[in-house]
ROVONU-889153 format. One record per residue (C-alpha): residue in three letters; residue number from 1; x, y, z. Coordinates in steps of 0.1 Angstrom, whole numbers. Each point is the difference from the previous one (the first is absolute). Layout:
BEGIN
<pt aa="ALA" i="NUM" xx="X" yy="Y" zz="Z"/>
...
% end
This chain:
BEGIN
<pt aa="MET" i="1" xx="111" yy="-690" zz="242"/>
<pt aa="ARG" i="2" xx="10" yy="30" zz="18"/>
<pt aa="MET" i="3" xx="8" yy="31" zz="-22"/>
<pt aa="LEU" i="4" xx="40" yy="-3" zz="10"/>
<pt aa="ASP" i="5" xx="-1" yy="-35" zz="-9"/>
<pt aa="LEU" i="6" xx="-12" yy="9" zz="-34"/>
<pt aa="ILE" i="7" xx="24" yy="30" zz="-5"/>
<pt aa="MET" i="8" xx="31" yy="-20" zz="11"/>
<pt aa="THR" i="9" xx="-10" yy="-31" zz="-19"/>
<pt aa="THR" i="10" xx="-4" yy="19" zz="-32"/>
<pt aa="LEU" i="11" xx="35" yy="19" zz="6"/>
<pt aa="GLU" i="12" xx="18" yy="-31" zz="7"/>
<pt aa="GLY" i="13" xx="-18" yy="-16" zz="-29"/>
<pt aa="ILE" i="14" xx="14" yy="26" zz="-23"/>
<pt aa="LEU" i="15" xx="35" yy="-3" zz="14"/>
<pt aa="LEU" i="16" xx="-1" yy="-38" zz="-3"/>
<pt aa="ALA" i="17" xx="-12" yy="3" zz="-36"/>
<pt aa="TYR" i="18" xx="27" yy="22" zz="-9"/>
<pt aa="THR" i="19" xx="27" yy="-22" zz="16"/>
<pt aa="VAL" i="20" xx="-15" yy="-31" zz="-16"/>
<pt aa="TYR" i="21" xx="-1" yy="17" zz="-34"/>
<pt aa="THR" i="22" xx="36" yy="14" zz="3"/>
<pt aa="ILE" i="23" xx="16" yy="-35" zz="9"/>
<pt aa="GLY" i="24" xx="-22" yy="-15" zz="-26"/>
<pt aa="VAL" i="25" xx="12" yy="22" zz="-28"/>
<pt aa="GLY" i="26" xx="35" yy="-5" zz="10"/>
<pt aa="LEU" i="27" xx="-2" yy="-38" zz="1"/>
<pt aa="LEU" i="28" xx="-18" yy="-1" zz="-33"/>
<pt aa="GLY" i="29" xx="27" yy="20" zz="-18"/>
<pt aa="LEU" i="30" xx="30" yy="-11" zz="18"/>
<pt aa="LYS" i="31" xx="14" yy="-24" zz="-26"/>
<pt aa="ARG" i="32" xx="24" yy="16" zz="-25"/>
<pt aa="ARG" i="33" xx="-11" yy="-1" zz="-36"/>
<pt aa="PRO" i="34" xx="18" yy="8" zz="-31"/>
<pt aa="GLY" i="35" xx="1" yy="37" zz="-10"/>
<pt aa="PRO" i="36" xx="-5" yy="14" zz="-36"/>
<pt aa="PRO" i="37" xx="22" yy="-15" zz="-26"/>
<pt aa="GLU" i="38" xx="34" yy="18" zz="-7"/>
<pt aa="ALA" i="39" xx="-3" yy="25" zz="-26"/>
<pt aa="ALA" i="40" xx="24" yy="18" zz="-21"/>
<pt aa="PRO" i="41" xx="7" yy="35" zz="12"/>
<pt aa="CYS" i="42" xx="-22" yy="23" zz="-18"/>
<pt aa="ARG" i="43" xx="-16" yy="23" zz="25"/>
<pt aa="ARG" i="44" xx="16" yy="34" zz="6"/>
<pt aa="PHE" i="45" xx="1" yy="12" zz="36"/>
<pt aa="ALA" i="46" xx="3" yy="33" zz="17"/>
<pt aa="LEU" i="47" xx="13" yy="-5" zz="35"/>
<pt aa="ILE" i="48" xx="-10" yy="28" zz="26"/>
<pt aa="THR" i="49" xx="16" yy="3" zz="34"/>
<pt aa="ALA" i="50" xx="-16" yy="25" zz="23"/>
<pt aa="ALA" i="51" xx="26" yy="15" zz="22"/>
<pt aa="HIS" i="52" xx="-1" yy="25" zz="29"/>
<pt aa="ASN" i="53" xx="32" yy="6" zz="17"/>
<pt aa="GLU" i="54" xx="16" yy="-35" zz="-4"/>
<pt aa="GLU" i="55" xx="37" yy="9" zz="-5"/>
<pt aa="ALA" i="56" xx="10" yy="-28" zz="22"/>
<pt aa="VAL" i="57" xx="-16" yy="-28" zz="-21"/>
<pt aa="ILE" i="58" xx="-6" yy="14" zz="-36"/>
<pt aa="ALA" i="59" xx="35" yy="-10" zz="-16"/>
<pt aa="PRO" i="60" xx="-6" yy="-40" zz="8"/>
<pt aa="HIS" i="61" xx="-36" yy="5" zz="-13"/>
<pt aa="ILE" i="62" xx="11" yy="14" zz="-32"/>
<pt aa="GLU" i="63" xx="28" yy="-26" zz="-5"/>
<pt aa="SER" i="64" xx="-25" yy="-28" zz="7"/>
<pt aa="LEU" i="65" xx="-23" yy="14" zz="-28"/>
<pt aa="LEU" i="66" xx="29" yy="2" zz="-23"/>
<pt aa="GLN" i="67" xx="8" yy="-35" zz="5"/>
<pt aa="ILE" i="68" xx="-32" yy="-12" zz="-12"/>
<pt aa="ASP" i="69" xx="1" yy="-29" zz="-26"/>
<pt aa="TYR" i="70" xx="-21" yy="14" zz="-28"/>
<pt aa="PRO" i="71" xx="11" yy="19" zz="-31"/>
<pt aa="ARG" i="72" xx="11" yy="32" zz="12"/>
<pt aa="GLU" i="73" xx="-15" yy="18" zz="-31"/>
<pt aa="MET" i="74" xx="-35" yy="-13" zz="11"/>
<pt aa="PHE" i="75" xx="-1" yy="18" zz="33"/>
<pt aa="ASP" i="76" xx="10" yy="35" zz="14"/>
<pt aa="ILE" i="77" xx="4" yy="9" zz="36"/>
<pt aa="TYR" i="78" xx="-15" yy="31" zz="17"/>
<pt aa="ILE" i="79" xx="11" yy="11" zz="33"/>
<pt aa="LEU" i="80" xx="-29" yy="24" zz="12"/>
<pt aa="CYS" i="81" xx="17" yy="23" zz="26"/>
<pt aa="ASP" i="82" xx="-30" yy="14" zz="20"/>
<pt aa="ASN" i="83" xx="5" yy="30" zz="22"/>
<pt aa="CYS" i="84" xx="36" yy="-11" zz="8"/>
<pt aa="THR" i="85" xx="19" yy="22" zz="23"/>
<pt aa="ASP" i="86" xx="31" yy="-24" zz="3"/>
<pt aa="ARG" i="87" xx="25" yy="-15" zz="-24"/>
<pt aa="THR" i="88" xx="-25" yy="-25" zz="-17"/>
<pt aa="THR" i="89" xx="-1" yy="21" zz="-32"/>
<pt aa="ALA" i="90" xx="37" yy="5" zz="-4"/>
<pt aa="ILE" i="91" xx="7" yy="-39" zz="5"/>
<pt aa="ALA" i="92" xx="-25" yy="-9" zz="-25"/>
<pt aa="ARG" i="93" xx="14" yy="23" zz="-26"/>
<pt aa="ARG" i="94" xx="34" yy="-19" zz="2"/>
<pt aa="TYR" i="95" xx="-19" yy="-26" zz="-19"/>
<pt aa="GLU" i="96" xx="-14" yy="22" zz="-29"/>
<pt aa="SER" i="97" xx="31" yy="-12" zz="-20"/>
<pt aa="GLN" i="98" xx="-12" yy="-37" zz="2"/>
<pt aa="GLY" i="99" xx="-37" yy="11" zz="-13"/>
<pt aa="VAL" i="100" xx="-16" yy="8" zz="33"/>
<pt aa="LYS" i="101" xx="-24" yy="28" zz="-4"/>
<pt aa="VAL" i="102" xx="-6" yy="21" zz="32"/>
<pt aa="LEU" i="103" xx="-32" yy="21" zz="5"/>
<pt aa="GLU" i="104" xx="-3" yy="28" zz="25"/>
<pt aa="ARG" i="105" xx="-33" yy="10" zz="17"/>
<pt aa="ARG" i="106" xx="-9" yy="29" zz="22"/>
<pt aa="ASP" i="107" xx="-32" yy="1" zz="16"/>
<pt aa="PRO" i="108" xx="-3" yy="8" zz="36"/>
<pt aa="LEU" i="109" xx="-38" yy="-3" zz="2"/>
<pt aa="ARG" i="110" xx="-6" yy="-32" zz="-17"/>
<pt aa="ARG" i="111" xx="24" yy="-23" zz="18"/>
<pt aa="GLY" i="112" xx="-2" yy="-36" zz="-1"/>
<pt aa="LYS" i="113" xx="9" yy="-30" zz="-24"/>
<pt aa="GLY" i="114" xx="-33" yy="1" zz="-15"/>
<pt aa="PHE" i="115" xx="1" yy="35" zz="-12"/>
<pt aa="ALA" i="116" xx="37" yy="-6" zz="-9"/>
<pt aa="LEU" i="117" xx="-8" yy="-27" zz="-24"/>
<pt aa="GLU" i="118" xx="-29" yy="18" zz="-16"/>
<pt aa="TRP" i="119" xx="24" yy="27" zz="-10"/>
<pt aa="ALA" i="120" xx="26" yy="-26" zz="-11"/>
<pt aa="PHE" i="121" xx="-25" yy="-20" zz="-22"/>
<pt aa="ALA" i="122" xx="-10" yy="34" zz="-17"/>
<pt aa="GLN" i="123" xx="38" yy="6" zz="-9"/>
<pt aa="VAL" i="124" xx="10" yy="-35" zz="-10"/>
<pt aa="LEU" i="125" xx="-31" yy="-12" zz="-18"/>
<pt aa="LYS" i="126" xx="-5" yy="30" zz="-24"/>
<pt aa="GLU" i="127" xx="-12" yy="-8" zz="-35"/>
<pt aa="PRO" i="128" xx="13" yy="-17" zz="-21"/>
<pt aa="CYS" i="129" xx="8" yy="-23" zz="30"/>
<pt aa="PRO" i="130" xx="29" yy="-26" zz="-6"/>
<pt aa="TYR" i="131" xx="-9" yy="-20" zz="28"/>
<pt aa="ASP" i="132" xx="-24" yy="-31" zz="5"/>
<pt aa="ALA" i="133" xx="2" yy="-1" zz="38"/>
<pt aa="VAL" i="134" xx="14" yy="20" zz="30"/>
<pt aa="CYS" i="135" xx="18" yy="-17" zz="32"/>
<pt aa="VAL" i="136" xx="-2" yy="20" zz="32"/>
<pt aa="PHE" i="137" xx="25" yy="-3" zz="26"/>
<pt aa="ASP" i="138" xx="12" yy="16" zz="31"/>
<pt aa="ALA" i="139" xx="35" yy="14" zz="6"/>
<pt aa="ASP" i="140" xx="10" yy="-24" zz="26"/>
<pt aa="ASN" i="141" xx="-5" yy="-30" zz="-23"/>
<pt aa="LEU" i="142" xx="22" yy="-26" zz="-15"/>
<pt aa="VAL" i="143" xx="-16" yy="-21" zz="-29"/>
<pt aa="SER" i="144" xx="6" yy="-34" zz="-13"/>
<pt aa="PRO" i="145" xx="17" yy="0" zz="-35"/>
<pt aa="ASN" i="146" xx="-30" yy="-19" zz="-14"/>
<pt aa="ILE" i="147" xx="-27" yy="25" zz="9"/>
<pt aa="LEU" i="148" xx="-6" yy="12" zz="-35"/>
<pt aa="ARG" i="149" xx="2" yy="-34" zz="-16"/>
<pt aa="VAL" i="150" xx="-27" yy="-12" zz="24"/>
<pt aa="MET" i="151" xx="-21" yy="31" zz="-4"/>
<pt aa="ASN" i="152" xx="4" yy="-4" zz="-38"/>
<pt aa="ASN" i="153" xx="-14" yy="-36" zz="2"/>
<pt aa="HIS" i="154" xx="-30" yy="12" zz="20"/>
<pt aa="LEU" i="155" xx="-9" yy="29" zz="-24"/>
<pt aa="VAL" i="156" xx="4" yy="-21" zz="-32"/>
<pt aa="ALA" i="157" xx="-25" yy="-27" zz="19"/>
<pt aa="GLY" i="158" xx="-25" yy="30" zz="3"/>
<pt aa="ALA" i="159" xx="7" yy="16" zz="34"/>
<pt aa="LYS" i="160" xx="-10" yy="36" zz="7"/>
<pt aa="ALA" i="161" xx="16" yy="3" zz="34"/>
<pt aa="VAL" i="162" xx="25" yy="-22" zz="17"/>
<pt aa="GLN" i="163" xx="17" yy="0" zz="34"/>
<pt aa="ALA" i="164" xx="36" yy="-14" zz="7"/>
<pt aa="TYR" i="165" xx="8" yy="-21" zz="30"/>
<pt aa="LEU" i="166" xx="8" yy="23" zz="31"/>
<pt aa="ASP" i="167" xx="31" yy="-8" zz="19"/>
<pt aa="ALA" i="168" xx="23" yy="15" zz="27"/>
<pt aa="LYS" i="169" xx="36" yy="10" zz="-6"/>
<pt aa="ASN" i="170" xx="6" yy="3" zz="38"/>
<pt aa="PRO" i="171" xx="-22" yy="-25" zz="18"/>
<pt aa="TRP" i="172" xx="23" yy="-7" zz="29"/>
<pt aa="ASP" i="173" xx="9" yy="36" zz="11"/>
<pt aa="SER" i="174" xx="-26" yy="1" zz="28"/>
<pt aa="TRP" i="175" xx="-30" yy="-20" zz="14"/>
<pt aa="ILE" i="176" xx="-22" yy="25" zz="-17"/>
<pt aa="SER" i="177" xx="16" yy="-6" zz="-36"/>
<pt aa="ALA" i="178" xx="-1" yy="-36" zz="7"/>
<pt aa="CYS" i="179" xx="-36" yy="1" zz="8"/>
<pt aa="TYR" i="180" xx="-7" yy="21" zz="-31"/>
<pt aa="SER" i="181" xx="19" yy="-25" zz="-22"/>
<pt aa="VAL" i="182" xx="-17" yy="-30" zz="15"/>
<pt aa="ALA" i="183" xx="-34" yy="17" zz="-9"/>
<pt aa="TYR" i="184" xx="8" yy="9" zz="-34"/>
<pt aa="TRP" i="185" xx="14" yy="-35" zz="-8"/>
<pt aa="SER" i="186" xx="-31" yy="-16" zz="14"/>
<pt aa="THR" i="187" xx="-22" yy="21" zz="-17"/>
<pt aa="ASN" i="188" xx="16" yy="-1" zz="-33"/>
<pt aa="ARG" i="189" xx="-9" yy="-35" zz="-1"/>
<pt aa="VAL" i="190" xx="-33" yy="-6" zz="19"/>
<pt aa="TRP" i="191" xx="-15" yy="33" zz="-10"/>
<pt aa="GLN" i="192" xx="13" yy="14" zz="-33"/>
<pt aa="LEU" i="193" xx="10" yy="-33" zz="-19"/>
<pt aa="ALA" i="194" xx="-31" yy="-18" zz="13"/>
<pt aa="ARG" i="195" xx="-23" yy="27" zz="-13"/>
<pt aa="HIS" i="196" xx="19" yy="0" zz="-34"/>
<pt aa="HIS" i="197" xx="-5" yy="-38" zz="-4"/>
<pt aa="LEU" i="198" xx="-37" yy="4" zz="9"/>
<pt aa="GLY" i="199" xx="-8" yy="25" zz="-26"/>
<pt aa="LEU" i="200" xx="-5" yy="28" zz="25"/>
<pt aa="SER" i="201" xx="22" yy="33" zz="3"/>
<pt aa="ALA" i="202" xx="32" yy="4" zz="17"/>
<pt aa="ALA" i="203" xx="7" yy="32" zz="14"/>
<pt aa="LEU" i="204" xx="26" yy="25" zz="-12"/>
<pt aa="GLY" i="205" xx="27" yy="8" zz="26"/>
<pt aa="GLY" i="206" xx="11" yy="34" zz="-9"/>
<pt aa="THR" i="207" xx="33" yy="-13" zz="-13"/>
<pt aa="GLY" i="208" xx="9" yy="-25" zz="-27"/>
<pt aa="MET" i="209" xx="-34" yy="4" zz="-17"/>
<pt aa="CYS" i="210" xx="-4" yy="1" zz="-37"/>
<pt aa="LEU" i="211" xx="-28" yy="18" zz="-20"/>
<pt aa="ASP" i="212" xx="-11" yy="-3" zz="-35"/>
<pt aa="VAL" i="213" xx="2" yy="34" zz="-16"/>
<pt aa="GLU" i="214" xx="-31" yy="0" zz="-19"/>
<pt aa="THR" i="215" xx="-18" yy="-12" zz="32"/>
<pt aa="LEU" i="216" xx="16" yy="27" zz="19"/>
<pt aa="LYS" i="217" xx="-10" yy="27" zz="-25"/>
<pt aa="ARG" i="218" xx="-37" yy="-14" zz="-2"/>
<pt aa="LEU" i="219" xx="-6" yy="0" zz="38"/>
<pt aa="GLY" i="220" xx="24" yy="29" zz="8"/>
<pt aa="TRP" i="221" xx="22" yy="0" zz="31"/>
<pt aa="GLY" i="222" xx="-20" yy="23" zz="23"/>
<pt aa="THR" i="223" xx="10" yy="-14" zz="33"/>
<pt aa="SER" i="224" xx="-1" yy="24" zz="31"/>
<pt aa="THR" i="225" xx="0" yy="-22" zz="30"/>
<pt aa="LEU" i="226" xx="32" yy="-10" zz="22"/>
<pt aa="THR" i="227" xx="-3" yy="-34" zz="-16"/>
<pt aa="GLU" i="228" xx="0" yy="6" zz="-37"/>
<pt aa="ASP" i="229" xx="8" yy="-37" zz="-6"/>
<pt aa="LEU" i="230" xx="-33" yy="-12" zz="18"/>
<pt aa="GLU" i="231" xx="-19" yy="27" zz="-16"/>
<pt aa="TYR" i="232" xx="11" yy="-9" zz="-33"/>
<pt aa="THR" i="233" xx="-6" yy="-36" zz="4"/>
<pt aa="ALA" i="234" xx="-36" yy="6" zz="10"/>
<pt aa="LYS" i="235" xx="-3" yy="22" zz="-30"/>
<pt aa="LEU" i="236" xx="13" yy="-27" zz="-24"/>
<pt aa="VAL" i="237" xx="-25" yy="-28" zz="16"/>
<pt aa="LEU" i="238" xx="-29" yy="25" zz="-3"/>
<pt aa="HIS" i="239" xx="6" yy="3" zz="-37"/>
<pt aa="GLY" i="240" xx="1" yy="-37" zz="-4"/>
<pt aa="LEU" i="241" xx="37" yy="-7" zz="0"/>
<pt aa="ARG" i="242" xx="24" yy="-17" zz="24"/>
<pt aa="VAL" i="243" xx="33" yy="2" zz="13"/>
<pt aa="GLU" i="244" xx="22" yy="-30" zz="-8"/>
<pt aa="TRP" i="245" xx="29" yy="-12" zz="22"/>
<pt aa="ALA" i="246" xx="34" yy="-6" zz="-13"/>
<pt aa="HIS" i="247" xx="15" yy="-25" zz="26"/>
<pt aa="ASP" i="248" xx="33" yy="-3" zz="-17"/>
<pt aa="ALA" i="249" xx="9" yy="37" zz="-3"/>
<pt aa="ARG" i="250" xx="12" yy="16" zz="32"/>
<pt aa="VAL" i="251" xx="2" yy="34" zz="14"/>
<pt aa="TYR" i="252" xx="21" yy="5" zz="32"/>
<pt aa="ASP" i="253" xx="-7" yy="28" zz="22"/>
<pt aa="GLU" i="254" xx="13" yy="13" zz="34"/>
<pt aa="LYS" i="255" xx="-21" yy="-9" zz="29"/>
<pt aa="PRO" i="256" xx="-5" yy="25" zz="29"/>
<pt aa="LEU" i="257" xx="23" yy="-7" zz="30"/>
<pt aa="THR" i="258" xx="-19" yy="14" zz="29"/>
<pt aa="LEU" i="259" xx="-36" yy="-2" zz="14"/>
<pt aa="SER" i="260" xx="-3" yy="37" zz="-2"/>
<pt aa="GLN" i="261" xx="10" yy="0" zz="-38"/>
<pt aa="THR" i="262" xx="-25" yy="-30" zz="-6"/>
<pt aa="PHE" i="263" xx="-26" yy="18" zz="18"/>
<pt aa="ARG" i="264" xx="1" yy="31" zz="-21"/>
<pt aa="GLN" i="265" xx="2" yy="-18" zz="-32"/>
<pt aa="ARG" i="266" xx="-28" yy="-24" zz="7"/>
<pt aa="THR" i="267" xx="-22" yy="29" zz="14"/>
<pt aa="ARG" i="268" xx="3" yy="16" zz="-34"/>
<pt aa="TRP" i="269" xx="-9" yy="-34" zz="-16"/>
<pt aa="LEU" i="270" xx="-30" yy="-3" zz="22"/>
<pt aa="ALA" i="271" xx="-11" yy="36" zz="-6"/>
<pt aa="GLY" i="272" xx="0" yy="-6" zz="-37"/>
<pt aa="HIS" i="273" xx="-16" yy="-34" zz="4"/>
<pt aa="TRP" i="274" xx="-29" yy="13" zz="19"/>
<pt aa="ASN" i="275" xx="-4" yy="28" zz="-26"/>
<pt aa="VAL" i="276" xx="0" yy="-25" zz="-30"/>
<pt aa="ALA" i="277" xx="-23" yy="-25" zz="18"/>
<pt aa="LEU" i="278" xx="-27" yy="25" zz="7"/>
<pt aa="ARG" i="279" xx="0" yy="13" zz="-35"/>
<pt aa="TYR" i="280" xx="3" yy="-33" zz="-20"/>
<pt aa="VAL" i="281" xx="-17" yy="-28" zz="23"/>
<pt aa="GLY" i="282" xx="-35" yy="10" zz="-9"/>
<pt aa="PRO" i="283" xx="6" yy="3" zz="-39"/>
<pt aa="LEU" i="284" xx="18" yy="-31" zz="1"/>
<pt aa="LEU" i="285" xx="-27" yy="-20" zz="18"/>
<pt aa="GLU" i="286" xx="-26" yy="15" zz="-23"/>
<pt aa="ARG" i="287" xx="20" yy="-13" zz="-30"/>
<pt aa="PHE" i="288" xx="2" yy="-34" zz="16"/>
<pt aa="LEU" i="289" xx="-38" yy="-1" zz="5"/>
<pt aa="ARG" i="290" xx="-6" yy="11" zz="-36"/>
<pt aa="THR" i="291" xx="25" yy="-25" zz="-15"/>
<pt aa="GLY" i="292" xx="6" yy="-28" zz="26"/>
<pt aa="ARG" i="293" xx="38" yy="3" zz="-8"/>
<pt aa="TRP" i="294" xx="15" yy="-10" zz="33"/>
<pt aa="ARG" i="295" xx="32" yy="22" zz="-9"/>
<pt aa="TYR" i="296" xx="-19" yy="32" zz="10"/>
<pt aa="ALA" i="297" xx="-12" yy="-16" zz="34"/>
<pt aa="ASP" i="298" xx="36" yy="-13" zz="8"/>
<pt aa="THR" i="299" xx="15" yy="35" zz="-6"/>
<pt aa="ALA" i="300" xx="-27" yy="16" zz="21"/>
<pt aa="ILE" i="301" xx="8" yy="-25" zz="27"/>
<pt aa="TYR" i="302" xx="37" yy="9" zz="0"/>
<pt aa="LEU" i="303" xx="-10" yy="36" zz="1"/>
<pt aa="LEU" i="304" xx="-19" yy="-6" zz="32"/>
<pt aa="GLN" i="305" xx="30" yy="-12" zz="19"/>
<pt aa="PRO" i="306" xx="3" yy="30" zz="23"/>
<pt aa="PHE" i="307" xx="-35" yy="-4" zz="10"/>
<pt aa="LEU" i="308" xx="5" yy="-35" zz="8"/>
<pt aa="ILE" i="309" xx="31" yy="8" zz="20"/>
<pt aa="VAL" i="310" xx="-21" yy="26" zz="22"/>
<pt aa="LEU" i="311" xx="-28" yy="-24" zz="2"/>
<pt aa="GLY" i="312" xx="22" yy="-29" zz="11"/>
<pt aa="ALA" i="313" xx="15" yy="23" zz="26"/>
<pt aa="ALA" i="314" xx="-35" yy="11" zz="13"/>
<pt aa="VAL" i="315" xx="-13" yy="-37" zz="1"/>
<pt aa="GLY" i="316" xx="32" yy="-12" zz="16"/>
<pt aa="ALA" i="317" xx="-4" yy="28" zz="27"/>
<pt aa="VAL" i="318" xx="-36" yy="-13" zz="7"/>
<pt aa="ALA" i="319" xx="8" yy="-35" zz="-1"/>
<pt aa="LEU" i="320" xx="28" yy="4" zz="28"/>
<pt aa="THR" i="321" xx="-23" yy="18" zz="21"/>
<pt aa="ASN" i="322" xx="-27" yy="-28" zz="-5"/>
<pt aa="ALA" i="323" xx="26" yy="-26" zz="9"/>
<pt aa="ALA" i="324" xx="11" yy="21" zz="32"/>
<pt aa="MET" i="325" xx="-37" yy="-3" zz="10"/>
<pt aa="ASP" i="326" xx="-4" yy="-37" zz="-7"/>
<pt aa="GLY" i="327" xx="-21" yy="5" zz="-31"/>
<pt aa="GLU" i="328" xx="-29" yy="20" zz="17"/>
<pt aa="LEU" i="329" xx="1" yy="26" zz="-28"/>
<pt aa="TYR" i="330" xx="-8" yy="-21" zz="-29"/>
<pt aa="THR" i="331" xx="5" yy="-36" zz="-15"/>
<pt aa="SER" i="332" xx="30" yy="1" zz="-23"/>
<pt aa="LEU" i="333" xx="-5" yy="-14" zz="-36"/>
<pt aa="LEU" i="334" xx="32" yy="-20" zz="8"/>
<pt aa="HIS" i="335" xx="-18" yy="-18" zz="27"/>
<pt aa="ARG" i="336" xx="-26" yy="-13" zz="-27"/>
<pt aa="ILE" i="337" xx="26" yy="-16" zz="-21"/>
<pt aa="PRO" i="338" xx="17" yy="-35" zz="9"/>
<pt aa="PRO" i="339" xx="32" yy="7" zz="21"/>
<pt aa="ASN" i="340" xx="22" yy="-21" zz="-24"/>
<pt aa="LEU" i="341" xx="-12" yy="22" zz="-29"/>
<pt aa="GLY" i="342" xx="6" yy="33" zz="21"/>
<pt aa="ALA" i="343" xx="34" yy="-14" zz="8"/>
<pt aa="ALA" i="344" xx="7" yy="-8" zz="-37"/>
<pt aa="LEU" i="345" xx="-11" yy="35" zz="-11"/>
<pt aa="ALA" i="346" xx="23" yy="16" zz="26"/>
<pt aa="MET" i="347" xx="29" yy="-20" zz="-13"/>
<pt aa="GLY" i="348" xx="-7" yy="8" zz="-35"/>
<pt aa="VAL" i="349" xx="-1" yy="36" zz="6"/>
<pt aa="TYR" i="350" xx="33" yy="-1" zz="19"/>
<pt aa="CYS" i="351" xx="17" yy="-24" zz="-27"/>
<pt aa="TYR" i="352" xx="-15" yy="15" zz="-30"/>
<pt aa="PRO" i="353" xx="26" yy="29" zz="-7"/>
<pt aa="MET" i="354" xx="26" yy="-28" zz="5"/>
<pt aa="LEU" i="355" xx="-10" yy="-18" zz="-30"/>
<pt aa="GLY" i="356" xx="10" yy="26" zz="-24"/>
<pt aa="LEU" i="357" xx="36" yy="-2" zz="17"/>
<pt aa="ILE" i="358" xx="0" yy="-36" zz="-3"/>
<pt aa="ALA" i="359" xx="-11" yy="0" zz="-36"/>
<pt aa="ASP" i="360" xx="25" yy="26" zz="-12"/>
<pt aa="ARG" i="361" xx="29" yy="-16" zz="21"/>
<pt aa="ALA" i="362" xx="4" yy="33" zz="22"/>
<pt aa="PRO" i="363" xx="34" yy="0" zz="19"/>
<pt aa="LEU" i="364" xx="-2" yy="-22" zz="32"/>
<pt aa="ARG" i="365" xx="7" yy="28" zz="23"/>
<pt aa="SER" i="366" xx="-34" yy="16" zz="-11"/>
<pt aa="TYR" i="367" xx="-17" yy="-24" zz="21"/>
<pt aa="LEU" i="368" xx="20" yy="13" zz="31"/>
<pt aa="TYR" i="369" xx="-20" yy="34" zz="-4"/>
<pt aa="TYR" i="370" xx="-34" yy="-17" zz="0"/>
<pt aa="LEU" i="371" xx="-8" yy="8" zz="35"/>
<pt aa="SER" i="372" xx="10" yy="38" zz="-4"/>
<pt aa="TYR" i="373" xx="-18" yy="-2" zz="-35"/>
<pt aa="LEU" i="374" xx="-33" yy="-5" zz="20"/>
<pt aa="LEU" i="375" xx="9" yy="28" zz="24"/>
<pt aa="PHE" i="376" xx="8" yy="22" zz="-30"/>
<pt aa="GLY" i="377" xx="-35" yy="-11" zz="-15"/>
<pt aa="LEU" i="378" xx="-17" yy="14" zz="33"/>
<pt aa="THR" i="379" xx="15" yy="34" zz="-7"/>
<pt aa="TRP" i="380" xx="-24" yy="3" zz="-30"/>
<pt aa="ILE" i="381" xx="-29" yy="7" zz="25"/>
<pt aa="PRO" i="382" xx="8" yy="33" zz="10"/>
<pt aa="ILE" i="383" xx="13" yy="10" zz="-35"/>
<pt aa="ALA" i="384" xx="-33" yy="-11" zz="-13"/>
<pt aa="PHE" i="385" xx="-19" yy="23" zz="25"/>
<pt aa="ILE" i="386" xx="26" yy="31" zz="-7"/>
<pt aa="GLY" i="387" xx="-3" yy="-6" zz="-38"/>
<pt aa="PHE" i="388" xx="-39" yy="3" zz="0"/>
<pt aa="PHE" i="389" xx="4" yy="34" zz="16"/>
<pt aa="ARG" i="390" xx="26" yy="10" zz="-25"/>
<pt aa="ARG" i="391" xx="-18" yy="-14" zz="-29"/>
<pt aa="ASN" i="392" xx="-3" yy="35" zz="-18"/>
<pt aa="ASP" i="393" xx="38" yy="8" zz="6"/>
<pt aa="THR" i="394" xx="21" yy="6" zz="-31"/>
<pt aa="ASN" i="395" xx="32" yy="10" zz="18"/>
<pt aa="TRP" i="396" xx="28" yy="-25" zz="-12"/>
<pt aa="ALA" i="397" xx="21" yy="-13" zz="28"/>
<pt aa="HIS" i="398" xx="34" yy="-7" zz="-15"/>
<pt aa="THR" i="399" xx="16" yy="-33" zz="10"/>
<pt aa="GLN" i="400" xx="38" yy="6" zz="3"/>
<pt aa="HIS" i="401" xx="21" yy="-26" zz="-17"/>
<pt aa="THR" i="402" xx="38" yy="-7" zz="9"/>
<pt aa="ARG" i="403" xx="8" yy="-34" zz="-12"/>
<pt aa="ALA" i="404" xx="20" yy="4" zz="-29"/>
<pt aa="ILE" i="405" xx="4" yy="-37" zz="-10"/>
<pt aa="ARG" i="406" xx="8" yy="-10" zz="-34"/>
<pt aa="MET" i="407" xx="-13" yy="-31" zz="-20"/>
<pt aa="SER" i="408" xx="35" yy="-18" zz="5"/>
<pt aa="GLU" i="409" xx="-4" yy="4" zz="36"/>
<pt aa="LEU" i="410" xx="-36" yy="-14" zz="5"/>
<pt aa="GLY" i="411" xx="12" yy="-36" zz="7"/>
<pt aa="SER" i="412" xx="16" yy="13" zz="31"/>
<pt aa="THR" i="413" xx="-32" yy="14" zz="13"/>
<pt aa="ARG" i="414" xx="-20" yy="-30" zz="-4"/>
% end
């Protein structure tokens, strides 16, 4: 076998194994199973919202928190106004008469949500701490009224970290917001819920996440990357814990409307993702080899996604060149498997995300965006490359939110 044949067969084999594994996990965990049993409200919550210049959306967010169906004396609402220069703080203070607590932070050097949450946890969780858990939200969010009852059920059943279903409040504003929504709806079912059912760890999503206070104090927060949620997920798994998934509690956030907005946001995500991967993949794999627990390996595989995107792009470029030369460069791995199997695999890759939409009965028009969803997926390739070179960047790129939708209006956006 020529050296190029060996190299390309190995790389194509890695990508093929990842694809089969991803689809297999999704299929194995696709069927809904009962959640934890209903428990009487017994956990006390601190709800913390990190807000930076969110005057357009902060009022509907606070109102949705005040409408949560849980004993009011058992949760407190904290609005963390982080380096705000607009009317966010003034608007939040209008709700102090309803028990909302406003925290103001000024630190022009340590900017970003991870640093802001570290500061807020120090303020809110002082001893003696009256709370059993903290829930973290973003200022553009609306939350389902049942969210604390669902989180309480998980905590009573023994969970230490729980992530709520991540939904969209403006899915049809543009083709970009539609593609974002389709991606989240699919991932919620075939990635997050599937892993939860298989005993693996779901991933924290930055908002709608619930953390047990004792666990938070024991591990500390200590996140410094642009993806504090992913970093803390890796930290939890490395300490033998897992993130559980609450499919019946929803957080609705505002999806970007333009390609430039999503490009900036996802570049920040991938920069942080690369940073976390380079620091945590090694320890996670080492822990897997010592214990044999697949949860460590599965989380490491998830962290390797930016690498796999770059690898896939490189292999694809070489494959196209090889096809243009009638296969003179090397013999592709796909040529060594039965054609029917190759066609079935290609169809599986295309249809796999659609399974989540079907299983969760996504709106019919979500399927109309499936072709543009593929185009949207291709934009991850340059973002993955750029993210690698910005992996040590800690400059927070703020995403402007403007859709002041209230819970009563959600139905008209679906």
